[in-house]
N, C-alpha and C positions, 0 to 999 in steps of 0.2 A: 424875330426874322422868320422862324418857322411858320408862324402863322400867315404871314404875308405870301409865302410860297405855296402854302396849301389853299388859300383863297385864289390865287393866280391859277393854280392847276385845276381848281374846281371849275372855273370859267373857261379854260383853254382846252383841256381834254375833252374829246369827244364832241366838239363844238358843232359839227354838222348834224349829228344826232339830236343834240339839244335844240338846235335851230329848227329841224323838221318837227319835232315834238311840239315846239311852240307854235309853228305854223298850222299844224293839224289841230291843235287844242283851240286856236283862235277861230279857225273855220268851223269847228263843231260848235262852239259857243255862238258864233254869229248865225249859224243855221237855226239853232234851238231858239235863240232870241227872236229871230225873224218869224219863225213859225208860231211862237206864242203870241206875239203882238198882232199877228195877221190872221188869228184863228177866226174863221166865220161865225157869225152870230147864231147861225143854225146849230152849230155843234153846242154852243152855250145853252141855247133853249132846250135842246135834247137832254143835256146833262142835268139841268134843272128840273125838267120833267121827270127823269128817272129818280131823282132824288126825292121828289115830292110823292111819287107813287110807291115808295118802299114802305 
């Protein structure tokens, strides 16, 4: 029975802070994912050029 109350307390206590953390983490993940997939080809070419010239 103690385990059940511990699990319930884990999800119920500070739920607003946990919800905000989840929202912020999701937003950061979305922004990073979007920027990685939409990286211009020019940046990729410059990066390749720098690696070749080293």
